[in-house]
C-alpha positions in Angstrom: 6.3 6.4 -4.5 5.4 4.5 -1.7 2.5 3.4 -0.1 1.7 1.0 3.0 -1.2 -0.6 4.6 -1.9 -2.7 7.6 -1.3 -1.9 11.3 -1.4 2.2 11.3 1.7 2.5 14.1 3.7 0.1 11.6 2.6 1.6 8.5 2.9 5.1 9.7 6.7 4.4 10.7 7.4 2.9 7.4 6.0 6.2 5.6 7.6 8.2 8.5 11.0 6.5 7.6 10.4 7.3 3.8 9.1 11.1 4.4 12.4 11.4 6.3 14.9 10.2 3.6 15.1 6.4 4.0 18.1 6.9 6.3 18.9 4.5 9.4 17.0 0.9 9.6 13.8 0.2 7.2 10.9 -1.0 9.4 10.2 -4.3 9.0 7.0 -6.1 8.6 6.2 -8.6 11.2 4.3 -12.3 10.7 0.6 -12.2 11.8 -0.3 -15.3 10.3 2.1 -17.9 9.1 -0.3 -20.3 7.5 -2.2 -17.8 5.8 0.8 -15.4 4.9 0.0 -12.1 6.6 2.2 -9.3 7.4 1.8 -6.3 10.3 1.9 -4.1 7.1 2.6 -4.2 3.1 4.8 -1.8 1.7 3.7 -0.4 -1.6 6.7 0.7 -3.8 6.1 2.1 -7.2 10.2 2.9 -9.2 10.6 5.9 -11.2 10.4 3.2 -14.3 6.8 1.9 -12.8 7.9 -1.3 -11.7 5.7 -2.4 -9.1 7.0 -4.2 -5.6 5.4 -5.1 -2.6 7.2 -5.6 0.3 5.8 -8.1 3.2 7.3 -10.3 6.0 7.9 -12.8 3.7 9.9 -10.6 1.2 9.8 -8.7 -2.0 6.8 -9.7 -4.2 7.8 -7.9 -7.8 4.8 -7.2 -10.2 6.4 -5.6 -13.1 4.9 -2.7 -14.7 1.0 -2.8 -14.5 -1.3 -0.4 -15.7 -2.3 0.0 -11.9 -2.3 -2.1 -8.4 -4.2 -1.8 -5.3 -3.2 -3.3 -1.6 -5.5 -3.6 1.6 -8.8 -3.6 2.4 -11.0 -3.1 -0.6 -8.3 -3.6 -3.1 -10.8 -6.0 -5.5 -12.9 -3.1 -5.4 -10.5 -0.2 -5.9 -8.8 -2.2 -8.8 -12.7 -2.3 -10.3 -12.6 1.5 -10.1 -9.2 2.0 -11.6 -10.2 -0.3 -14.2 -13.2 2.0 -15.1 -11.2 5.0 -15.3 -11.1 6.3 -11.7 -8.5 8.0 -10.3 -6.5 6.7 -7.0 -8.0 9.3 -5.1 -11.6 8.2 -6.2 -10.9 4.8 -6.2 -10.1 4.5 -2.4 -13.4 6.7 -1.9 -15.1 4.4 -4.0 -14.0 1.9 -1.3 -14.6 4.0 1.5 -18.1 4.0 0.6 -18.4 0.4 0.0 -16.3 -1.4 2.4 -16.6 -2.3 5.7 -13.0 -2.2 6.2 -11.5 0.9 5.0 -12.7 4.5 5.8 -11.7 7.7 5.0 -9.7 9.8 5.5 -6.5 8.9 3.8 -3.4 10.6 4.3 -1.5 11.6 1.2 2.1 12.1 0.9 3.6 13.3 -2.0 6.8 13.9 -3.6 7.5 17.3 -4.6 
């Protein structure tokens, strides 16, 4: 499972790379603000065994096997919704209704 947050063009490029079979060079996040540790986009990668990794311009961050994870604008709101039993889609809708930095629609890619 892959997700992306950040610069629309770069995040979309990463997701296109995933959709197209992950061949060729993987799109790389760039540094936006070195002091604040900000990247142009983040890639959320969930392995088949549930291990979660977030890829940034500063490298891979391993989160182990959390029951849920949220990244990006409104991630605190989403984490609260998930903790209260919301589905991922419901959590995103709650974020869009309660954050100035997130809005619908959300583009979903599924693995078939």
